[in-house]
N, C-alpha and C positions, 0 to 999 in steps of 0.2 A: 271367643270361648268355645270349649268343646263340651259336648254332653256325653257322659259315660254312665250307663246304667241309671238313667233318669236324673243324675246329679249334674250340676254345672261345675265344670273344672276349668280353672284359669289356664289359658294356653301358656306353655313354657317357651313358645317360639317367639321370643321378643327380639326386635332388631338389635344388632350389636353395633357399638360405636368403634370405628377403627381408630386405634391410637398408635399403631406402629408407624414410625417415620418412614416416608418414601425418600430414600437417599439418592442424591445425584451420583452418576457414574464416577468412580474414583479417578478415571483417566482425565477428568475435567479439573482436577485440583490445581493444575498449573496453568490453566487457561486464564490469561490476563489481557486486558486491552487498556493500556495506561492512558491513551488519549481521551477516552470517555470515562474511565474510572474516577477521574478527578471531579466529575460533574457534581457529586454530592457536596464537595467542599465549596464549589462555586455557588450552588443553590443556597447553602447556609449563609454565605455573604450577601447574596441577592435578597434573601428574606429579611436581612438587617437594613435593607434600603439602599445598598450600594450598587453601583454599576461596575461590572467586571469587564476589563479590557481583554478580549479573547485572542491570545496568540497561540492557541492550542490545536485548533481543528483546521485542516487544509481545505476549506470550502470557499472558493473565490466569491460565490454569490452572497456570502455574508458581508461582503465589502463592496467596493466600487467597480465590480465587473458584471457584465451582462451577457446573457446568452445571445449569440448571433441570430437575428430575426429569421433568416432563411432556413435555419435549422428547426426553429419552432414551427414555421409554416409547413415544412415537410411532414412533421408529425401530425399537425392539425389536418392537413389534406388526407393523410392516411386514415385518420379517424373518420373524417367525413366520407371517405370512400369505402368504409365498412371493414377496415383492416383491424377488427377488434376481437376476432376469435383467436383460436390457437394458431401459432405459427409452426412451420417445420422445426423439428428439434434442433437442427444445426443452424438455423437462421433462414431468413427470406433470401431468395436468389439475388435480388438487387444489392443487399447488404454484403453477401458473400463475394460477389463480383467486385464491389468497391474495396473490400479488405484485400483481395488478391492484387488489385491495382496499387493499394498502399504498400503491400509487401514488395512489389516491383520497384516502387519509388525508393524504398529502403534498401534496394539492391539485394533482396533475398531471392535467390535464383532457383532454389530447390524446394519450393512450396509443395507439400503433399496433401495438406488439408487445412481448412479454415472453419471456424465455428463461432457463433455468437452466444454470449452469456449474460447473465444478470449482473453486470459489473465485473471488473477484474477480480473482485473478491470471489465470485463463483468460479472464474477461470482457475484461480489458484486451488480452490477446494477440489474441483473436478480433476485437475491434472495431477495433484498429489495423490488423491484417492485412487486414481487409475494406475498408479505406479507402485506404491510401496505395500508390502506385506509385513506382518508382524515379524519383528527381529531385524528388519531392514531400516535404512535411514537415508536422509537427504541432507546434504551440506547446506546450511543457511548462513548468511553473513551476520556478524555481530559488530556494530549495531545493525538492526534490521527493522522492517515494518512488522509489528507484532501479529499481524494476521497469519504469517507463516508458522510461527510457533503455536498459535492457537489451533490451526487446522491439524498440525502434526500431533498435538496433544489430544485432540478429539479422536484422531485415528489410533491413538495408543502407540505412537512412534516416538522413540526417544530423540531428544534434540541433539544434533551434532553441528555445532556452530564453528565457523572459521572467522578469524579476526580481520577487520579492515584496519589498515595501518594509518593511524592519525598523522604520523610523521611523514607519510608519503601521500598526502592529499586524500586520505581515506581509500586508497587503492586496496583491493584484495591482497592479503598477505599469502603469497604462493607457498612459502615454506610451511605455514600453518595449515593450509589446505592439504598439503601432502601428508602432514603428521596426522590429520584427522581422518583420512581415508581408511576405510576398512573393507574387507571382502564383501560386506553387506551394504555398502554405499551404492545407491542407485542413481543419484543425480546431484546437481549443484544449482543453487539459486543465485542469480545475479539481479540486483536492483540498480538499474542504470538508465537515467540519473537516480541517485540513491535517496531514499527516504529512510532515515532522518538527516543525513549529513549534507545533501546537496552536491555530492561528488559525482564525477564522471569517470568512467573507465577509459583509459587510453587504448589506442589500437594495439599497441604492443601487449598490454595486459590482456585484452580479449584474445589475442593470438596465443598467448601463453596458457590461458584457461582452456582454449580449444585443444591445444596439444595435450593438456592433462586429461581432458574428457576423452580424447581418442585413446590414450594409453590405458585408461581405466574403465572404458566402456560405460560412460556416464551420459545421461541426457541432461541438457542445460535448460533451465527455465529462466528466460531473460525478460524480466519485468521492465518494460519500456513505456509505462503509462505517461511519463513526463517528457517524451522524446521531442516534442515541439517547443519545450520551455527551456531551451539552452541559453544561458545568460552570458557566456563568454563571447568576446569579439577579439579579432586580431588588431594590430596597430593601425590598420587602415579602416577599422570599423566594420569589417565583414564578420558576420555571425559565424561562430564555430558550428559545424554540422554535427549532428548526432550520428554515431556509428552503431548500427545494429549488429549484435553478436552474430546472427545467422548470416549476415553478409560477409563476415570475416571467415566463417567456418561453414561453408555450404554443405559439407559432408557430415557434420556432427549432428546427431539427433538434438533437436531444439524445439521448444515451444516459446514463441515470442508473445508476450502479453501486451495488449493494447486496449484502448478504450476511449470513450467520449468525455469522461468526467472532467478531467483537468484541462486538456487541450481545447475542448469545445465548450467548457463552462456549463456542464449539465450533470453535476454529480448525483443529483436526485433521480435522474432517469435510469440509472443502473444499467448502462449498456457497455459491455466489454467484449473482447474477443481473443481467440487464440489462433496462432499461425504455426502449424506443425511443419517443420522442414528437416532436411537431412537425407541421408541415404534411404531410398524408398523401402528396401527390404528390412532395414533396421527399425523403421518406425511403424510398419504396417500393423503389427499386433497391438502395439500401444495405442495407435489411433483408433482401432476398433474398440478397445476398452473405453476410451474417452467417449465414443459415440454411444456405447451401452448406457453410460451414465447420463449423457445428454437426453437420450430417449426416456430414461426413467424419471427425469424431472420435467418432462413435457417440452417446455420452450422458455425462451427469454421473452421479455415484454415485446408484444407484437408491433403496435403502431410506432413505438420509439425506434424500432430497427430501421424505419424508413428515413431516419435522420442520418444514418451512417453514410449513405451515398451523398446526401446533400452536404455533409460535413467534409468528407474526404475529397470530393470532387468539385465542391463549390468554392466560393470566395474564402480566402484565408486572411483577409485584411485585419481581422480582429487580433490575430496573433502578434502583429507588429506592435500594437498598442499594449497588449498584455505583457510582452517581453520588455517594452520600454518602462512600464511601471515597475515591473519586478526588478529590473537592473537598478533603478533608482533606489528602491526600497532595500535591495540587497546591499548596495553600497552604504546606505545610511546605517544598516544593521552592523556591517563589518566595521565601519568607523567607530561605532559605539563600543563594540567588543574590544577593539584594539586600544581604545582610550580609557577603558574601565579596569580598575585594579581587580586582581584575582580572576580575570577572564582571559582566555585565548580562544581563537576560532580559526579553523581552516576555511578560507573563503568559499562559499557555495558557488558551484558552476552551473547548476541546473535546478529545476523545480522551484520551490519557494520556501525552503527550510534552511535554517542555520543550526548548528549543533555545537555551541560553545562548551569548552571545558572550564570547569570552575574549581578553584582551590579554596575549599571551606572545611571546617572541622566537624561537619555533620553530614548526614546523607543528602543526596540530591532530592530524594522524595520529600524529606522534611523541608528542604529549601523551597520547593515549589508550593507545598501546602501552606507554609507560613507566608509566602509571597502573596498568595491569593487572599489570605485572611487579613494581612496588614496593609497591602498596597493595591489589592483588587486587580492584580495582573495575573493572567493565567497562561503558564507555559507547561511543558510536560517534562518530567524527570527522565534523565538519560537511562536510568536503570530499567525503565519501562520498555526500552528498545534493546536492551542488552548492551554491555560495555565491558572493557577489560577490567578485571578486579583491580581495585586501587585507584581507579579513575572515576571522576564524577562529571556529568554533563547535564544539559537540559536542551530541549528542542524549542526553537522559536519558529512560528509561522509568520513570515513577514509579508503577508497579503494586505494588511490594513494600509491606509494612506499614511503619508509621512507625518502628518500632524498627530495622528493616533499613535504611531510608532514612537515618535519623540516623547509623547506624554508617558507611554508605557515604559520606555527605557529610563526616563527621569525617575519614575517611581521605583524601578528595579535598582538603580544606582543608589538612591536614597536608602532603600531597604538594606543593601549591602554595607553601606557606611554605618548605619545604625546597628546592624546585627554583628558585623565582622570587623568594624573599624576599617573598612576598605578605603 
């Protein structure tokens, strides 16, 4: 209260209640992450007392895979040794040296820089942010991992997608890439092995993309997070090697994305890295821009970085068992797809995903939502990854054991018979 001329006057300075809505940025309207956006449907089914069979998230540790003990011990030792403060922005020296050694094993001969990130998700974010200005674009595959479109939407960059050719084993469609190029296109994304299709780029395809990048002055972002999970073997049983893009095109500006999550079974540690290669003069300014962003966000997880050397230079025995399991589960998945009406599927060659095409009279998103509700099996709709208009797909994660997969596929087949008379 205020006193004016001896009188008591009620103060008019009352607190105001804010009622105006705080709206999110309009550039986020198209940000989607289909893999986790279905969680609300699954939660509804779980609340009803059902168990959901999850074939939607690529986390090996949800199933019968275990982190190699020597990698855990390396992190434990780092913590005991006091490596719990901030790390250098680009990564600890031991990790950087190990990544350079890995690049050499991948036959990348023109390494100009390496850096450590909080998972490959941060590598993608940093590298796209350091490249594109308003009005520019980057070519991304369709279908693709939805992180790329989410980051570009966050940056306010229009999507410019090129098709993967389902009739050619999901190889990039070069003619479509040529059609989509504009004077403002700065780079092209390769996901190899591909998520969600499980496809592998051939050497010839990598060479053709390299030629295109040279002619149009593009940087290539080669996402190779699944490079040790190649499922193909030749007729003698020898495993098909992965071919790094940067090994085929040492002169072309490239950032190779790699990390610990999938190959070394530690997705929750969030440890990834980038390897910048190509002509030194061509990548110098860009690399400096990446480092400005690295410094701005301080550093990646410190003690976990000491797992990189242990992983890349230590025993690789676990990979033999991982690939053996994945081949068996891939073969079971492919056999089911080939024997089920209304389905067709290009056989996956790497990673742990299948991307069947489905012939149904409704959307693939409705298909997966009703599948969760009725049969308690969770897959991800193909439209969440992008796909050619007029086609419908869904992504299967075939990480679970054969018994779990068989049960899930039986439920899916029953759902299709009941709903579509398949």
